[in-house]
C-alpha positions in Angstrom: -93.3 -75.4 102.3 -90.4 -73.3 101.8 -88.3 -71.8 104.8 -86.6 -68.4 104.4 -83.9 -67.4 107.0 -83.2 -63.7 107.4 -80.4 -62.3 109.4 -82.5 -60.1 111.7 -86.1 -59.6 113.1 -86.0 -56.7 110.9 -85.0 -58.0 107.6 -87.6 -60.8 108.0 -90.4 -58.3 108.6 -89.2 -56.4 105.7 -89.3 -59.4 103.3 -92.6 -60.4 104.6 -93.9 -56.7 103.8 -92.2 -56.8 100.3 -93.9 -60.2 99.3 -97.3 -58.8 100.3 -96.8 -55.5 98.7 -95.7 -57.4 95.4 -99.0 -59.4 95.7 -101.1 -56.3 96.0 -99.2 -54.7 93.0 -100.1 -57.8 91.0 -103.7 -57.9 92.2 -105.1 -54.6 93.5 -108.3 -56.4 94.4 -106.2 -59.0 96.4 -108.2 -60.7 99.3 -105.8 -60.4 102.0 -105.7 -62.5 105.1 -104.4 -60.8 108.2 -102.8 -61.4 111.5 -102.3 -59.7 114.7 -99.6 -59.8 117.3 -96.4 -58.0 118.3 -94.5 -59.8 115.3 -96.9 -58.4 112.6 -96.6 -54.7 114.1 -93.1 -54.5 112.0 -94.8 -55.6 109.0 -97.8 -53.4 109.1 -95.4 -50.5 109.7 -93.6 -51.1 106.8 -96.6 -51.5 104.7 -97.9 -48.2 105.9 -94.6 -46.7 104.8 -94.7 -48.0 101.5 -98.2 -46.5 101.2 -97.1 -43.2 102.4 -93.7 -43.1 100.5 -94.5 -45.3 97.5 -98.1 -45.0 97.0 -98.8 -48.7 97.5 -102.6 -48.7 96.9 -105.0 -50.6 99.3 -108.2 -49.0 97.8 -109.4 -52.2 96.1 -108.0 -54.7 98.7 -110.4 -56.7 100.8 -109.2 -58.0 104.4 -110.2 -60.9 106.5 -108.5 -61.3 109.9 -107.9 -64.7 111.6 -109.7 -64.2 114.8 -111.2 -61.9 117.5 -111.7 -62.1 121.2 -115.3 -63.2 122.4 -116.6 -60.3 124.4 -114.6 -57.4 123.5 -116.1 -54.3 121.7 -114.5 -53.0 118.6 -113.3 -50.0 120.4 -111.8 -52.0 123.3 -107.9 -51.4 123.0 -107.3 -55.0 123.2 -109.7 -55.9 120.5 -108.1 -57.1 117.2 -110.3 -54.4 115.3 -108.6 -51.7 117.4 -105.2 -53.3 116.8 -105.7 -53.3 113.1 -107.2 -49.9 112.9 -104.1 -48.4 115.0 -101.4 -50.6 113.3 -102.7 -50.5 109.5 -106.3 -49.4 108.5 -106.1 -45.9 109.7 -102.6 -45.4 108.0 -103.5 -46.7 104.4 -106.3 -46.0 101.8 -108.1 -49.4 102.6 -111.8 -48.7 102.8 -113.2 -49.8 106.1 -116.3 -51.6 104.5 -113.6 -53.8 103.0 -112.1 -54.9 106.1 -113.4 -57.8 108.1 -113.2 -59.2 111.5 -115.3 -61.5 113.2 -117.7 -59.9 115.8 -116.8 -61.1 119.2 -119.9 -59.3 120.6 -122.4 -61.0 118.5 -125.4 -62.3 120.2 -125.2 -65.7 118.4 -121.5 -66.5 118.1 -122.1 -69.6 116.0 -124.2 -67.6 113.4 -121.4 -65.0 113.3 -119.0 -67.7 112.6 -121.0 -69.3 109.8 -121.7 -65.6 108.2 -117.9 -64.9 108.4 -117.1 -68.0 106.4 -119.8 -66.9 103.9 -118.3 -63.5 103.5 -114.9 -65.0 102.7 -116.6 -67.2 100.3 -118.6 -64.2 98.7 -115.1 -62.5 98.1 -114.0 -65.6 96.2 -111.7 -66.9 98.9 -108.4 -65.7 100.6 -105.7 -65.1 98.0 -102.7 -64.4 100.5 -102.8 -65.2 104.1 -100.3 -63.7 106.8 -99.8 -65.9 109.8 -97.8 -65.7 113.0 -97.4 -68.6 115.5 -98.2 -68.9 119.1 -96.2 -70.6 121.9 -98.9 -73.3 121.7 -98.2 -73.7 118.1 -101.5 -72.2 116.9 -102.1 -70.4 113.7 -105.0 -68.2 114.4 -106.6 -69.3 117.7 -106.5 -73.0 116.5 -105.2 -74.3 119.8 -104.2 -77.9 120.2 -106.4 -80.6 119.1 -108.1 -78.3 116.3 -109.3 -80.3 113.3 -107.4 -80.0 110.2 -110.5 -79.4 108.3 -112.0 -77.0 111.1 -113.8 -73.8 109.9 -114.4 -70.6 111.6 -115.6 -71.2 115.1 -115.5 -70.2 118.7 -112.4 -71.8 120.6 -111.4 -71.9 124.2 -107.7 -70.4 124.5 -105.0 -72.7 125.8 -103.0 -71.7 128.9 -99.9 -71.1 126.8 -101.9 -68.6 124.8 -103.4 -67.1 127.9 -99.8 -66.7 129.5 -98.3 -65.2 126.3 -101.2 -62.8 125.6 -102.3 -61.7 129.3 -99.3 -59.2 129.7 -101.3 -57.0 126.9 -104.2 -56.6 129.1 -104.2 -54.1 132.2 -104.3 -57.2 134.3 -104.1 -60.9 133.5 -107.7 -61.8 134.6 -109.3 -59.1 132.1 -108.1 -61.4 129.1 -110.9 -63.2 127.6 -110.7 -67.0 127.7 -112.4 -67.7 124.3 -112.0 -66.2 120.9 -113.5 -66.7 117.3 -111.1 -67.9 114.9 -110.8 -69.1 111.3 -110.3 -72.7 111.2 -107.4 -74.7 110.1 -109.4 -75.8 106.9 -110.2 -72.0 106.3 -106.7 -71.2 106.4 -105.5 -74.0 104.2 -108.1 -72.8 101.6 -105.9 -69.6 101.1 -104.0 -69.5 97.8 -100.9 -68.5 99.5 -99.9 -68.7 103.0 -96.7 -66.8 104.7 -95.9 -67.3 108.1 -93.3 -64.9 110.0 -91.8 -66.0 113.2 -89.0 -64.0 115.0 -86.9 -64.4 118.2 -85.4 -67.1 120.3 -88.8 -67.9 121.9 -90.2 -69.1 118.8 -87.2 -71.4 117.7 -88.8 -74.7 119.4 -92.1 -74.3 118.1 -90.9 -73.5 114.4 -88.8 -76.5 114.5 -91.9 -78.6 115.5 -94.2 -76.9 113.1 -91.7 -77.0 110.2 -89.7 -80.4 110.5 -92.0 -82.3 113.1 -94.8 -84.6 112.2 -98.3 -83.2 111.1 -100.5 -83.3 114.2 -103.7 -81.6 115.5 -101.8 -80.7 118.7 -99.7 -78.3 116.7 -102.0 -76.7 114.2 -99.1 -75.0 112.4 -97.9 -78.3 111.3 -100.9 -78.4 108.9 -99.0 -75.9 106.6 -96.7 -78.7 105.5 -99.8 -80.0 103.5 -100.2 -76.5 101.8 -99.1 -76.4 98.2 -97.8 -72.8 98.5 -96.6 -71.8 101.9 -93.6 -69.6 102.8 -92.1 -69.8 106.4 -89.9 -66.5 107.0 -87.8 -66.6 110.0 -84.9 -64.8 111.6 -81.8 -66.5 112.8 -83.0 -66.8 116.4 -86.2 -68.3 115.3 -84.2 -70.7 113.2 -81.9 -71.7 115.9 -83.6 -75.1 116.4 -83.9 -76.1 112.8 -81.9 -79.2 111.5 -81.6 -78.2 107.7 -80.7 -74.3 108.1 -78.0 -74.5 105.4 -80.6 -75.7 102.8 -83.1 -73.2 103.8 -80.3 -70.3 103.5 -79.7 -71.9 100.1 -83.1 -71.5 98.8 -83.3 -67.7 99.4 -80.0 -67.1 98.0 -80.4 -69.4 94.9 -84.2 -70.1 93.9 -85.2 -67.6 91.0 -88.5 -66.6 92.9 -86.5 -64.7 95.7 -83.7 -62.9 93.6 -85.6 -59.6 93.3 -85.9 -59.3 97.1 -82.2 -59.6 97.5 
């Protein structure tokens, strides 16, 4: 795991988008794992701008989202399909048939979860996985006590997640209490993982995820076991990290990051 600290939320989002864009340039048929949430909106806005202004080509890219609420139709304004269409898919030249999210309205949720794993496998696995982190420490909707080798499955949402996400709904009681999520094991299978976190509200959980013990109570700690994982944070989200000076040194001195300065 590497941790990169950027001065602002804007520069952290820009770096994340630039790394993703480089991966797409290097492999146009990239299998791209995607996340949702307010932190990712800036990243998708930058990527859409790169497509519009610089010709970043998504025509061969295949995408798989981490999760979807159970019970929301694809045209529901709080569904993650709606979110992805609005923030990215409708603004770039990705083919809709190459964009995949779990179906939260499937008659057989368990069968849908198994089928989602098979669709990922049929594409050769995920090359590049974008991640956020929730207040519960989840990646995807892998709430506390998620097994490290778990696969795509339905998951009851933790109280912290409900408190965090409910304000996005017209009224809190309308927020679903269950979702389909890629498992921790599914995420760890990705060849590369990038987690973006910004804001002071993420400082405590980032410190636990990065510098704390690996535990199923905080699924993001599993990323410590991934061979190629980068955590990108702004100064506010980095506030509780003990090794900030080392992490700043990495970005300034490691050859891999020189082109992003």
